[in-house]
C-alpha positions as CSV (number, residue, x, y, z in Angstrom):
1,M,108.0,86.5,99.1
2,N,107.7,85.0,103.6
3,H,110.2,85.7,105.4
4,L,111.8,82.2,106.6
5,T,112.4,81.6,110.0
6,I,114.1,78.0,109.4
7,D,117.2,78.1,107.9
8,P,116.0,75.4,104.7
9,N,119.5,74.0,104.4
10,S,118.9,72.1,106.6
11,E,115.8,70.6,106.0
12,Q,116.0,67.0,104.0
13,C,112.6,65.9,101.9
14,S,109.8,64.4,103.2
15,D,108.6,60.8,103.2
16,F,105.1,61.6,101.4
17,T,103.9,58.2,101.3
18,S,103.3,58.5,104.8
19,A,99.7,59.4,106.0
20,I,100.3,62.3,107.1
21,F,101.2,64.2,103.5
22,Q,97.8,62.2,102.1
23,A,96.4,65.7,102.3
24,S,99.3,67.3,100.0
25,C,99.1,64.1,97.5
26,T,95.5,64.6,97.2
27,P,94.8,67.3,94.4
28,L,97.3,65.2,92.3
29,L,95.3,61.8,91.7
30,S,94.0,61.6,89.2
31,P,93.0,58.1,87.1
32,T,96.4,58.1,86.2
33,V,98.0,58.8,89.2
34,D,98.2,56.6,92.7
35,D,98.9,57.1,95.3
36,T,102.6,56.2,95.2
37,Q,103.3,58.4,92.0
38,A,102.1,61.9,93.7
39,A,104.6,61.0,96.3
40,V,107.3,60.5,94.0
41,I,105.7,63.7,92.2
42,L,105.8,65.9,95.2
43,Q,109.5,64.6,96.2
44,T,110.3,65.5,92.5
45,I,109.4,68.7,93.2
46,W,110.8,69.4,97.1
47,P,114.6,69.8,95.9
48,A,113.7,72.7,93.5
49,T,111.8,74.4,96.4
50,N,113.8,73.7,98.9
51,A,117.0,75.6,96.6
52,A,115.2,78.3,96.1
53,Q,114.2,78.1,99.7
54,R,118.0,78.1,100.2
55,V,118.5,81.4,97.8
56,Q,116.3,83.5,100.2
57,W,117.6,82.4,102.7
58,Q,120.8,83.6,101.9
59,Q,119.3,86.9,100.3
60,Q,117.4,87.3,103.7
61,L,120.4,86.8,105.8
62,D,122.8,88.9,103.7
63,S,120.3,91.6,104.1
64,D,120.1,91.3,107.8
65,A,124.0,92.1,107.7
66,L,123.5,94.8,105.7
67,A,120.9,96.2,107.7
68,T,123.0,95.5,111.3
69,A,126.0,97.9,110.1
70,E,123.7,100.4,109.0
71,Q,122.4,100.2,112.5
72,C,125.8,99.7,113.9
73,H,127.1,102.9,111.6
74,L,124.1,105.5,112.8
75,L,124.3,104.5,116.1
76,A,128.2,105.4,116.3
77,E,127.4,108.7,113.5
78,A,125.4,110.0,117.1
79,D,127.4,108.7,119.5
80,E,130.4,111.3,117.8
81,Q,128.0,113.9,118.0
82,C,126.9,114.0,120.9
83,L,130.7,113.8,122.1
84,V,131.0,116.7,120.1
85,A,128.1,118.6,121.3
86,Q,129.2,117.8,124.6
87,H,132.8,119.4,123.8
88,L,131.4,122.2,122.7
89,Q,129.3,122.7,126.1
90,E,132.5,122.3,127.9
91,A,134.2,125.0,125.7
92,V,131.1,127.4,126.4
93,I,131.1,126.5,129.7
94,A,135.0,127.4,130.3
95,E,134.7,130.2,128.5
96,E,132.1,131.6,131.0
97,D,134.5,130.5,133.9
């Protein structure tokens, strides 16, 4: 699954009747499907695709938040271990004196 880089919640359905999307319409053309019908097919499919991307986006956000929380936990644990080691080292030095 591709990692989304743009929030699909902010996307709007494209105007598939415009010339820039002719290449997207071409595979749908047939003796019974003209340019306008091909554009309608793409506009009909778009909401389902966008809905799936919205779900994927939320899963990415949740996964990123979980990874960040885990990283924070590991850093806090490492800091605690450093403090314990520092206190032990100070105790050993104090005993030597």
